PAMARVEX-665354 format. One line per field, with one value per residue (C-alpha): x, y, z; residue in three letters; residue number from 1. Coordinates in nm, 2 decimals, decimal comma. Layout:
// residues N
xx: (X | ...)
yy: (Y | ...)
zz: (Z | ...)
r: (ALA | ...)
k: (NUM | ...)
END
This chain:
// residues 459
xx: (0,00 | 0,12 | 0,21 | -0,05 | 0,05 | -0,04 | -0,35 | -0,48 | -0,43 | -0,62 | -0,89 | -0,93 | -0,93 | -1,22 | -1,40 | -1,38 | -1,50 | -1,81 | -1,88 | -1,88 | -2,08 | -2,35 | -2,35 | -2,21 | -1,86 | -1,67 | -1,52 | -1,18 | -1,02 | -0,73 | -0,70 | -0,66 | -0,40 | -0,19 | -0,22 | -0,10 | 0,19 | 0,29 | 0,35 | 0,34 | 0,11 | -0,26 | -0,32 | -0,07 | -0,24 | -0,59 | -0,46 | -0,29 | -0,61 | -0,82 | -0,58 | -0,59 | -0,97 | -0,99 | -0,77 | -0,97 | -1,31 | -1,21 | -1,20 | -0,84 | -0,92 | -1,22 | -0,99 | -0,77 | -1,07 | -1,20 | -0,86 | -0,86 | -1,21 | -1,10 | -0,81 | -1,04 | -1,30 | -1,02 | -0,92 | -1,28 | -1,31 | -0,98 | -1,09 | -1,41 | -1,21 | -0,99 | -1,28 | -1,47 | -1,16 | -1,14 | -1,51 | -1,45 | -1,18 | -1,39 | -1,69 | -1,47 | -1,31 | -1,57 | -1,50 | -1,29 | -1,55 | -1,68 | -1,47 | -1,42 | -1,58 | -1,29 | -1,51 | -1,75 | -1,45 | -1,31 | -1,65 | -1,67 | -1,32 | -1,33 | -1,69 | -1,80 | -1,46 | -1,49 | -1,84 | -1,75 | -1,43 | -1,62 | -1,88 | -1,60 | -1,44 | -1,77 | -1,84 | -1,50 | -1,56 | -1,92 | -2,00 | -1,66 | -1,61 | -1,98 | -1,97 | -1,83 | -2,06 | -1,77 | -1,61 | -1,93 | -1,95 | -1,60 | -1,67 | -1,99 | -1,82 | -1,53 | -1,77 | -1,95 | -1,63 | -1,49 | -1,76 | -1,72 | -2,01 | -1,78 | -1,63 | -1,96 | -1,84 | -1,51 | -1,63 | -1,83 | -1,53 | -1,29 | -1,52 | -1,55 | -1,17 | -1,09 | -1,35 | -1,17 | -0,88 | -1,11 | -0,92 | -1,22 | -1,22 | -0,85 | -0,88 | -1,18 | -0,99 | -0,71 | -0,96 | -1,17 | -0,88 | -0,68 | -0,95 | -1,02 | -0,65 | -0,65 | -0,95 | -0,80 | -0,47 | -0,66 | -0,84 | -0,51 | -0,36 | -0,66 | -0,67 | -0,30 | -0,36 | -0,66 | -0,48 | -0,18 | -0,39 | -0,67 | -0,69 | -0,90 | -1,00 | -1,09 | -1,36 | -1,56 | -1,91 | -2,15 | -2,47 | -2,47 | -2,11 | -1,85 | -1,52 | -1,33 | -1,48 | -1,34 | -1,00 | -0,99 | -1,10 | -0,87 | -0,56 | -0,65 | -0,69 | -0,37 | -0,16 | -0,05 | 0,00 | 0,22 | 0,46 | 0,52 | 0,58 | 0,23 | 0,13 | -0,14 | -0,33 | -0,27 | -0,55 | -0,56 | -0,58 | -0,86 | -1,06 | -1,01 | -1,13 | -1,46 | -1,55 | -1,43 | -1,18 | -0,83 | -0,66 | -0,32 | -0,12 | 0,03 | -0,31 | -0,43 | -0,12 | -0,15 | -0,51 | -0,44 | -0,15 | -0,37 | -0,64 | -0,40 | -0,23 | -0,55 | -0,66 | -0,32 | -0,31 | -0,67 | -0,76 | -0,47 | -0,25 | -0,52 | -0,62 | -0,26 | -0,19 | -0,51 | -0,44 | -0,09 | -0,22 | -0,48 | -0,22 | 0,01 | -0,27 | -0,38 | -0,03 | 0,04 | -0,30 | -0,27 | 0,05 | -0,14 | -0,42 | -0,47 | -0,73 | -0,97 | -0,93 | -1,22 | -1,47 | -1,66 | -1,54 | -1,18 | -1,20 | -1,35 | -1,05 | -0,81 | -0,85 | -0,84 | -0,54 | -0,34 | -0,48 | -0,38 | -0,38 | -0,41 | -0,77 | -0,84 | -1,16 | -1,35 | -1,64 | -1,74 | -1,97 | -1,82 | -1,83 | -2,09 | -1,83 | -1,47 | -1,19 | -0,96 | -0,62 | -0,34 | -0,05 | 0,15 | 0,12 | 0,35 | 0,64 | 0,83 | 1,10 | 0,95 | 1,14 | 1,08 | 0,79 | 0,48 | 0,21 | -0,12 | -0,45 | -0,80 | -1,06 | -0,93 | -1,09 | -0,92 | -0,97 | -0,63 | -0,29 | -0,15 | 0,09 | 0,24 | 0,62 | 0,77 | 1,11 | 1,33 | 1,30 | 0,91 | 0,74 | 0,41 | 0,16 | -0,09 | -0,46 | -0,67 | -1,00 | -1,08 | -1,09 | -0,79 | -0,57 | -0,66 | -0,59 | -0,27 | -0,13 | -0,24 | -0,07 | 0,25 | 0,23 | 0,19 | 0,53 | 0,71 | 0,55 | 0,66 | 0,79 | 0,57 | 0,25 | 0,05 | -0,31 | -0,46 | -0,84 | -1,08 | -1,29 | -1,56 | -1,66 | -1,84 | -1,63 | -1,82 | -1,77 | -1,57 | -1,32 | -1,27 | -1,22 | -0,96 | -0,77 | -0,77 | -0,64 | -0,37 | -0,27 | -0,22 | 0,03 | 0,27 | 0,47 | 0,33 | 0,04 | -0,11 | -0,42 | -0,39 | -0,72 | -0,68 | -0,78 | -1,06 | -0,97 | -0,96 | -1,30 | -1,46 | -1,51 | -1,52 | -1,84 | -1,77 | -2,01 | -1,86 | -1,51 | -1,61 | -1,74 | -1,40 | -1,23 | -1,46 | -1,42 | -1,04 | -1,03 | -1,23 | -0,99 | -0,70 | -0,52 | -0,34 | -0,46 | -0,36 | -0,50 | -0,16 | 0,08 | 0,29 | 0,58 | 0,84 | 0,72 | 0,73 | 1,08 | 1,24 | 1,00 | 0,94 | 0,78)
yy: (0,00 | 0,35 | 0,56 | 0,82 | 1,19 | 1,42 | 1,55 | 1,20 | 1,11 | 1,41 | 1,34 | 0,98 | 1,10 | 1,34 | 1,07 | 0,83 | 1,12 | 1,19 | 0,82 | 0,77 | 1,09 | 0,96 | 0,58 | 0,57 | 0,47 | 0,20 | -0,11 | 0,05 | -0,15 | -0,27 | 0,06 | 0,25 | 0,01 | 0,03 | 0,41 | 0,43 | 0,20 | 0,41 | 0,71 | 1,07 | 1,36 | 1,34 | 1,45 | 1,19 | 0,92 | 1,02 | 1,00 | 0,66 | 0,53 | 0,66 | 0,52 | 0,18 | 0,18 | 0,31 | 0,03 | -0,22 | -0,10 | -0,04 | 0,34 | 0,35 | 0,15 | 0,37 | 0,68 | 0,53 | 0,46 | 0,82 | 0,97 | 0,76 | 0,88 | 1,24 | 1,21 | 1,06 | 1,34 | 1,60 | 1,44 | 1,45 | 1,82 | 1,90 | 1,73 | 1,93 | 2,25 | 2,18 | 2,10 | 2,41 | 2,63 | 2,49 | 2,56 | 2,93 | 2,97 | 2,82 | 3,04 | 3,35 | 3,31 | 3,12 | 2,93 | 3,21 | 3,28 | 3,59 | 3,87 | 3,84 | 4,11 | 4,17 | 4,27 | 3,99 | 3,75 | 3,92 | 3,88 | 3,51 | 3,45 | 3,65 | 3,74 | 3,43 | 3,40 | 3,76 | 3,71 | 3,39 | 3,54 | 3,83 | 3,58 | 3,37 | 3,68 | 3,81 | 3,46 | 3,45 | 3,77 | 3,73 | 3,35 | 3,20 | 2,84 | 2,77 | 2,98 | 2,75 | 2,50 | 2,36 | 2,24 | 2,07 | 1,91 | 1,78 | 1,63 | 1,47 | 1,33 | 1,20 | 1,01 | 0,86 | 0,75 | 0,60 | 0,33 | 0,26 | 0,29 | 0,38 | 0,67 | 0,86 | 0,94 | 1,10 | 1,41 | 1,55 | 1,49 | 1,66 | 1,97 | 1,99 | 1,96 | 2,23 | 2,47 | 2,52 | 2,69 | 2,83 | 2,62 | 2,53 | 2,86 | 2,82 | 2,46 | 2,55 | 2,85 | 2,63 | 2,41 | 2,69 | 2,91 | 2,61 | 2,47 | 2,82 | 2,86 | 2,53 | 2,63 | 2,96 | 2,80 | 2,56 | 2,85 | 3,03 | 2,72 | 2,66 | 3,03 | 3,03 | 2,71 | 2,85 | 3,18 | 2,98 | 2,77 | 3,01 | 3,37 | 3,59 | 3,95 | 4,17 | 4,44 | 4,63 | 4,74 | 4,97 | 5,16 | 5,40 | 5,44 | 5,65 | 5,54 | 5,74 | 5,51 | 5,20 | 5,37 | 5,45 | 5,11 | 4,92 | 5,12 | 5,10 | 4,72 | 4,69 | 4,91 | 4,62 | 4,36 | 4,62 | 4,61 | 4,24 | 4,31 | 4,25 | 4,47 | 4,73 | 4,86 | 5,22 | 5,48 | 5,47 | 5,09 | 5,09 | 5,35 | 5,16 | 4,83 | 4,99 | 5,00 | 4,66 | 4,39 | 4,50 | 4,28 | 4,40 | 4,12 | 4,35 | 4,46 | 4,09 | 4,01 | 4,32 | 4,25 | 3,88 | 3,97 | 4,23 | 3,97 | 3,70 | 3,96 | 4,08 | 3,72 | 3,65 | 3,96 | 3,99 | 3,62 | 3,38 | 3,60 | 3,68 | 3,32 | 3,21 | 3,47 | 3,37 | 3,00 | 3,05 | 3,27 | 3,01 | 2,73 | 2,93 | 2,99 | 2,62 | 2,49 | 2,73 | 2,67 | 2,29 | 2,29 | 2,46 | 2,21 | 2,04 | 1,86 | 2,06 | 1,89 | 2,08 | 1,88 | 1,62 | 1,33 | 1,41 | 1,55 | 1,22 | 1,03 | 1,21 | 0,96 | 0,64 | 0,75 | 0,94 | 0,80 | 0,95 | 0,60 | 0,26 | 0,12 | -0,24 | -0,40 | -0,43 | -0,18 | -0,22 | -0,49 | -0,75 | -0,65 | -0,80 | -0,91 | -1,03 | -0,87 | -1,07 | -1,16 | -1,08 | -1,16 | -0,97 | -0,60 | -0,46 | -0,24 | -0,35 | -0,62 | -0,96 | -1,22 | -1,54 | -1,78 | -1,77 | -2,01 | -1,89 | -2,06 | -1,92 | -2,00 | -2,35 | -2,54 | -2,72 | -3,07 | -3,07 | -2,99 | -2,66 | -2,56 | -2,85 | -2,91 | -2,64 | -2,60 | -2,34 | -2,10 | -2,09 | -1,87 | -1,94 | -1,65 | -1,84 | -1,87 | -1,58 | -1,61 | -1,25 | -0,91 | -0,79 | -1,08 | -1,03 | -0,66 | -0,70 | -0,95 | -0,75 | -0,44 | -0,64 | -0,79 | -0,44 | -0,35 | -0,69 | -0,89 | -1,25 | -1,41 | -1,72 | -1,75 | -2,06 | -2,02 | -2,31 | -2,35 | -2,60 | -2,72 | -2,85 | -2,49 | -2,32 | -2,08 | -1,77 | -1,43 | -1,30 | -1,58 | -1,55 | -1,17 | -1,23 | -1,49 | -1,24 | -0,97 | -1,19 | -1,31 | -0,95 | -0,90 | -1,18 | -1,25 | -1,60 | -1,77 | -2,11 | -2,22 | -2,55 | -2,73 | -2,94 | -3,30 | -3,40 | -3,52 | -3,90 | -4,06 | -3,77 | -3,72 | -3,41 | -3,31 | -3,35 | -3,07 | -2,83 | -2,92 | -2,85 | -2,51 | -2,43 | -2,54 | -2,32 | -2,01 | -2,04 | -2,08 | -1,77 | -1,59 | -1,74 | -1,86 | -2,20 | -2,45 | -2,80 | -3,08 | -3,16 | -2,95 | -2,72 | -2,73 | -2,81 | -2,52 | -2,29 | -2,39 | -2,40 | -2,22 | -2,52 | -2,87)
zz: (0,00 | -0,09 | 0,22 | 0,31 | 0,30 | 0,58 | 0,40 | 0,34 | 0,71 | 0,82 | 0,56 | 0,68 | 1,05 | 0,97 | 0,78 | 1,08 | 1,31 | 1,09 | 1,06 | 1,44 | 1,49 | 1,26 | 1,34 | 1,69 | 1,82 | 1,63 | 1,80 | 1,86 | 2,15 | 1,93 | 1,75 | 2,07 | 2,20 | 1,89 | 1,89 | 2,25 | 2,17 | 1,87 | 2,10 | 2,00 | 2,10 | 2,10 | 1,74 | 1,62 | 1,82 | 1,70 | 1,34 | 1,39 | 1,54 | 1,25 | 0,99 | 1,15 | 1,16 | 0,80 | 0,68 | 0,87 | 0,75 | 0,39 | 0,40 | 0,29 | -0,02 | -0,08 | -0,06 | -0,33 | -0,55 | -0,49 | -0,59 | -0,90 | -0,98 | -0,91 | -1,15 | -1,41 | -1,35 | -1,39 | -1,72 | -1,84 | -1,75 | -1,91 | -2,24 | -2,23 | -2,17 | -2,47 | -2,69 | -2,57 | -2,64 | -2,99 | -3,04 | -2,93 | -3,19 | -3,47 | -3,37 | -3,37 | -3,71 | -3,91 | -4,23 | -4,39 | -4,67 | -4,50 | -4,34 | -3,96 | -3,75 | -3,50 | -3,21 | -3,26 | -3,27 | -2,95 | -2,78 | -2,88 | -2,74 | -2,42 | -2,35 | -2,16 | -2,00 | -1,87 | -1,74 | -1,55 | -1,42 | -1,26 | -1,13 | -0,97 | -0,82 | -0,67 | -0,54 | -0,38 | -0,20 | -0,10 | -0,10 | -0,02 | -0,08 | -0,17 | -0,49 | -0,76 | -0,92 | -1,12 | -0,79 | -0,69 | -1,04 | -1,00 | -0,65 | -0,78 | -1,09 | -0,88 | -0,65 | -0,95 | -1,12 | -0,79 | -0,81 | -0,44 | -0,20 | 0,09 | -0,11 | -0,05 | 0,30 | 0,18 | 0,00 | 0,30 | 0,53 | 0,28 | 0,27 | 0,64 | 0,68 | 0,42 | 0,54 | 0,87 | 0,69 | 0,42 | 0,16 | -0,04 | -0,23 | -0,32 | -0,43 | -0,65 | -0,77 | -0,90 | -1,07 | -1,23 | -1,34 | -1,45 | -1,68 | -1,83 | -1,89 | -2,07 | -2,28 | -2,38 | -2,47 | -2,68 | -2,84 | -2,92 | -3,07 | -3,30 | -3,37 | -3,49 | -3,68 | -3,87 | -3,94 | -4,07 | -4,31 | -4,42 | -4,54 | -4,32 | -4,37 | -4,07 | -4,05 | -3,79 | -3,84 | -3,65 | -3,70 | -3,41 | -3,32 | -3,50 | -3,64 | -3,36 | -3,10 | -3,27 | -3,31 | -2,94 | -2,83 | -3,06 | -2,96 | -2,59 | -2,61 | -2,80 | -2,57 | -2,33 | -2,61 | -2,79 | -2,49 | -2,57 | -2,94 | -3,08 | -3,37 | -3,33 | -3,64 | -3,73 | -3,73 | -4,11 | -4,11 | -3,85 | -4,04 | -4,37 | -4,21 | -4,14 | -4,50 | -4,62 | -4,53 | -4,64 | -4,90 | -4,80 | -4,65 | -4,39 | -4,27 | -4,23 | -4,03 | -3,81 | -3,72 | -3,66 | -3,43 | -3,25 | -3,19 | -3,06 | -2,84 | -2,68 | -2,61 | -2,45 | -2,23 | -2,13 | -2,13 | -2,07 | -1,85 | -1,59 | -1,56 | -1,53 | -1,25 | -1,07 | -1,09 | -0,95 | -0,67 | -0,58 | -0,60 | -0,36 | -0,12 | -0,14 | -0,06 | 0,22 | 0,38 | 0,34 | 0,54 | 0,83 | 0,84 | 1,18 | 1,39 | 1,59 | 1,93 | 2,07 | 1,86 | 2,07 | 1,85 | 1,93 | 2,29 | 2,41 | 2,28 | 2,51 | 2,79 | 2,59 | 2,39 | 2,65 | 2,98 | 3,31 | 3,45 | 3,27 | 3,28 | 3,22 | 3,08 | 2,76 | 2,74 | 2,38 | 2,24 | 2,01 | 1,64 | 1,41 | 1,17 | 1,23 | 1,03 | 0,82 | 0,97 | 0,73 | 0,95 | 1,20 | 1,14 | 1,40 | 1,29 | 1,61 | 1,60 | 1,69 | 1,87 | 2,08 | 2,10 | 2,32 | 2,42 | 2,56 | 2,64 | 2,60 | 2,86 | 2,95 | 3,24 | 3,53 | 3,39 | 3,21 | 3,34 | 3,22 | 3,09 | 2,91 | 2,94 | 2,72 | 2,57 | 2,74 | 2,45 | 2,47 | 2,72 | 2,89 | 2,89 | 3,10 | 3,04 | 2,94 | 3,13 | 3,22 | 3,06 | 3,27 | 3,16 | 2,80 | 2,80 | 2,99 | 2,74 | 2,44 | 2,58 | 2,63 | 2,28 | 2,13 | 2,28 | 2,25 | 1,97 | 1,95 | 1,64 | 1,69 | 1,89 | 1,97 | 2,09 | 2,27 | 2,25 | 2,38 | 2,09 | 2,32 | 2,35 | 2,07 | 1,86 | 1,98 | 1,84 | 2,13 | 2,12 | 1,75 | 1,78 | 2,05 | 1,83 | 1,54 | 1,76 | 1,91 | 1,56 | 1,44 | 1,73 | 1,62 | 1,31 | 1,28 | 1,47 | 1,50 | 1,69 | 1,89 | 1,91 | 2,22 | 2,24 | 2,47 | 2,82 | 2,87 | 2,86 | 2,66 | 2,29 | 2,08 | 1,90 | 1,53 | 1,43 | 1,68 | 1,57 | 1,21 | 1,32 | 1,47 | 1,14 | 0,93 | 1,16 | 1,17 | 0,79 | 0,75 | 0,97 | 0,77 | 1,08 | 1,06 | 1,32 | 1,43 | 1,65 | 1,80 | 2,01 | 1,79 | 2,03 | 1,77 | 1,56 | 1,86 | 1,94 | 1,59 | 1,36 | 1,15 | 1,19)
r: (MET | THR | ALA | LEU | ASN | PRO | LEU | GLN | LYS | LEU | TRP | LEU | THR | GLU | THR | VAL | ARG | LEU | ARG | GLU | GLU | GLN | ALA | GLY | PRO | LEU | GLU | ASP | GLN | GLU | ALA | ASN | ARG | LEU | ALA | ARG | SER | SER | GLY | GLY | ASP | LEU | PRO | THR | ARG | ILE | GLN | ASN | ARG | ALA | VAL | TRP | LEU | ALA | GLU | ARG | ASP | GLY | LEU | THR | ALA | ALA | LEU | ARG | HIS | TRP | LEU | GLN | GLY | ALA | ARG | LEU | ALA | LEU | MET | VAL | LEU | ALA | VAL | LEU | ALA | ILE | VAL | SER | GLY | ALA | GLY | LEU | ALA | PHE | ALA | ALA | LEU | GLY | ASN | GLY | LEU | ALA | PRO | VAL | ASN | VAL | PHE | TRP | ALA | LEU | GLY | SER | LEU | LEU | GLY | LEU | ASN | LEU | ILE | LEU | LEU | LEU | SER | TRP | ALA | LEU | GLY | LEU | LEU | PHE | ALA | GLY | GLU | HIS | SER | ALA | SER | LEU | GLY | ARG | LEU | TRP | LEU | TRP | LEU | SER | GLU | LYS | LEU | ALA | ARG | ASP | ALA | LYS | ALA | ALA | GLN | LEU | ALA | PRO | ALA | LEU | LEU | VAL | LEU | LEU | GLN | ARG | GLN | LYS | LEU | ASN | ARG | TRP | ALA | VAL | GLY | VAL | LEU | VAL | ASN | GLY | LEU | TRP | LEU | LEU | ALA | LEU | LEU | SER | ALA | VAL | VAL | ILE | LEU | LEU | SER | LEU | MET | ALA | THR | ARG | ARG | TYR | GLY | PHE | VAL | TRP | GLU | THR | THR | ILE | LEU | GLY | ALA | ASP | THR | PHE | VAL | SER | VAL | THR | GLN | ALA | LEU | GLY | ALA | LEU | PRO | ALA | LEU | LEU | GLY | PHE | SER | VAL | PRO | SER | VAL | GLU | MET | ILE | ARG | ALA | SER | GLY | ASP | SER | ALA | LEU | THR | ILE | GLU | THR | ALA | ARG | GLN | THR | TRP | ALA | ALA | TRP | LEU | VAL | GLY | VAL | VAL | LEU | ILE | TYR | GLY | ILE | LEU | PRO | ARG | LEU | ILE | LEU | ALA | LEU | ILE | CYS | LEU | TRP | ARG | TRP | LYS | SER | GLY | ARG | SER | ALA | LEU | HIS | LEU | ASP | LEU | ASN | LEU | PRO | GLY | TYR | SER | GLN | LEU | ARG | GLU | PRO | LEU | MET | PRO | SER | SER | GLU | ARG | LEU | GLY | ILE | ASN | ASP | ALA | ALA | PRO | GLU | GLN | LEU | HIS | GLN | VAL | THR | GLY | GLY | VAL | SER | ASP | LEU | HIS | SER | ASP | GLY | ALA | LEU | LEU | VAL | GLY | ILE | GLU | LEU | ASP | ASP | GLN | ARG | PRO | TRP | PRO | PRO | LYS | LEU | PRO | SER | THR | VAL | ASN | ASP | ALA | GLY | ILE | LEU | ASP | SER | ARG | GLU | SER | ARG | ASN | LYS | LEU | LEU | GLU | GLN | LEU | SER | ARG | PHE | PRO | PRO | ALA | ARG | LEU | ALA | ILE | ALA | CYS | ASP | PRO | ARG | ARG | SER | PRO | ASP | ARG | GLY | SER | LEU | ALA | LEU | ILE | ALA | GLU | LEU | ALA | ARG | SER | ALA | SER | ALA | THR | ARG | VAL | TRP | LEU | LEU | GLN | ALA | PRO | ALA | GLY | GLN | ALA | LEU | ASP | ALA | GLU | ARG | LEU | GLY | ASP | TRP | HIS | THR | ALA | LEU | GLN | GLN | LEU | ASP | VAL | PRO | PHE | ALA | ASP | CYS | ALA | PRO | LEU | THR | TRP | LEU | GLU | THR | GLY | HIS | ASP)
k: (1 | 2 | 3 | 4 | 5 | 6 | 7 | 8 | 9 | 10 | 11 | 12 | 13 | 14 | 15 | 16 | 17 | 18 | 19 | 20 | 21 | 22 | 23 | 24 | 25 | 26 | 27 | 28 | 29 | 30 | 31 | 32 | 33 | 34 | 35 | 36 | 37 | 38 | 39 | 40 | 41 | 42 | 43 | 44 | 45 | 46 | 47 | 48 | 49 | 50 | 51 | 52 | 53 | 54 | 55 | 56 | 57 | 58 | 59 | 60 | 61 | 62 | 63 | 64 | 65 | 66 | 67 | 68 | 69 | 70 | 71 | 72 | 73 | 74 | 75 | 76 | 77 | 78 | 79 | 80 | 81 | 82 | 83 | 84 | 85 | 86 | 87 | 88 | 89 | 90 | 91 | 92 | 93 | 94 | 95 | 96 | 97 | 98 | 99 | 100 | 101 | 102 | 103 | 104 | 105 | 106 | 107 | 108 | 109 | 110 | 111 | 112 | 113 | 114 | 115 | 116 | 117 | 118 | 119 | 120 | 121 | 122 | 123 | 124 | 125 | 126 | 127 | 128 | 129 | 130 | 131 | 132 | 133 | 134 | 135 | 136 | 137 | 138 | 139 | 140 | 141 | 142 | 143 | 144 | 145 | 146 | 147 | 148 | 149 | 150 | 151 | 152 | 153 | 154 | 155 | 156 | 157 | 158 | 159 | 160 | 161 | 162 | 163 | 164 | 165 | 166 | 167 | 168 | 169 | 170 | 171 | 172 | 173 | 174 | 175 | 176 | 177 | 178 | 179 | 180 | 181 | 182 | 183 | 184 | 185 | 186 | 187 | 188 | 189 | 190 | 191 | 192 | 193 | 194 | 195 | 196 | 197 | 198 | 199 | 200 | 201 | 202 | 203 | 204 | 205 | 206 | 207 | 208 | 209 | 210 | 211 | 212 | 213 | 214 | 215 | 216 | 217 | 218 | 219 | 220 | 221 | 222 | 223 | 224 | 225 | 226 | 227 | 228 | 229 | 230 | 231 | 232 | 233 | 234 | 235 | 236 | 237 | 238 | 239 | 240 | 241 | 242 | 243 | 244 | 245 | 246 | 247 | 248 | 249 | 250 | 251 | 252 | 253 | 254 | 255 | 256 | 257 | 258 | 259 | 260 | 261 | 262 | 263 | 264 | 265 | 266 | 267 | 268 | 269 | 270 | 271 | 272 | 273 | 274 | 275 | 276 | 277 | 278 | 279 | 280 | 281 | 282 | 283 | 284 | 285 | 286 | 287 | 288 | 289 | 290 | 291 | 292 | 293 | 294 | 295 | 296 | 297 | 298 | 299 | 300 | 301 | 302 | 303 | 304 | 305 | 306 | 307 | 308 | 309 | 310 | 311 | 312 | 313 | 314 | 315 | 316 | 317 | 318 | 319 | 320 | 321 | 322 | 323 | 324 | 325 | 326 | 327 | 328 | 329 | 330 | 331 | 332 | 333 | 334 | 335 | 336 | 337 | 338 | 339 | 340 | 341 | 342 | 343 | 344 | 345 | 346 | 347 | 348 | 349 | 350 | 351 | 352 | 353 | 354 | 355 | 356 | 357 | 358 | 359 | 360 | 361 | 362 | 363 | 364 | 365 | 366 | 367 | 368 | 369 | 370 | 371 | 372 | 373 | 374 | 375 | 376 | 377 | 378 | 379 | 380 | 381 | 382 | 383 | 384 | 385 | 386 | 387 | 388 | 389 | 390 | 391 | 392 | 393 | 394 | 395 | 396 | 397 | 398 | 399 | 400 | 401 | 402 | 403 | 404 | 405 | 406 | 407 | 408 | 409 | 410 | 411 | 412 | 413 | 414 | 415 | 416 | 417 | 418 | 419 | 420 | 421 | 422 | 423 | 424 | 425 | 426 | 427 | 428 | 429 | 430 | 431 | 432 | 433 | 434 | 435 | 436 | 437 | 438 | 439 | 440 | 441 | 442 | 443 | 444 | 445 | 446 | 447 | 448 | 449 | 450 | 451 | 452 | 453 | 454 | 455 | 456 | 457 | 458 | 459)
END
């Protein structure tokens, strides 16, 4: 699994908090213990707890699916932006059979962009992060493309997390301005391609305005592009273009350069600057993100994760579904071998004679003994662990959950299903239930004492 970055850890932590707020506390006995053993301050322990729960409950996989969907959604929007930009260029220049009205062309290329730019700026000032429908479209499309039911919990958590630092507006700003920048770049590329392969004449037309108005507007718009070397039509050329499209090659090139320069300066450049500003604000704000420890969902974790005194006992009900055992997950060095019994009666002598290299952890028959051993294993995980069970008892949910939790604390685990005492017989159906349950947990089991394996690591 790819390591999670700080934002993703905070994101999963917020997702777990919202989930517990809506559906009630999760079964987190093991998660709390592992978070305590990992050390660190309270926010670090809260995040470690949440990451463990998210991995257990499939939220981490849902996050990866959501991110894949988000990237795919972004690609879809980028393709739409490129196609839209090309459409603007074709609409502005036409098929080349009729002269191009320069101000109609300019309106086609920059009119919608200018209106939406002002709309986004006003929304940024007055509506904050709730203003951009394009951002909501991207979130919706990301969720649909993720194709994971659990991914539906991620988007609300991300919004809540980002709103604390008001980062929504900057993230949406990067998206909106970036897509418009892509659309305008596409428009300019198509514009240059059409001008390079077709012959266009440029005119301006009016009924109520005078020629002086167009002269002033054209020269004013061309002032900034002229600083970058773009041509600006002369007064005579502007006045002459009001009567008919000039056939002089220099006039065509001048008008074409003016049009491209105006689109570059008043279309592409503002979007580029705004996208960079939003990106800078996003990155600087993202590094300042942190958990709000005053929220009830986090404040109530202070005692379980950073207890003033150790408290023993299991307070949570057993989970409805056991979680798959994938082997030891501890990052600590594992060493030695350990034998432990679960709820064994007094009819059999215990422990059996053990090799000197194998330690006896006794019999777990109370909450205190279970928690004490689990705390020890979280700090000193064994390389090999044998769990002795009495198959005359039914494989109840609590025992299986304890086996799974013990197995995750060791590098390798085997369950020893004890033989019945002399004069008694095992119930075949109940023994079959044990075999089925342990196979579902993916924990190896045997009907004979695995002492050789405990001592040497092999049979």
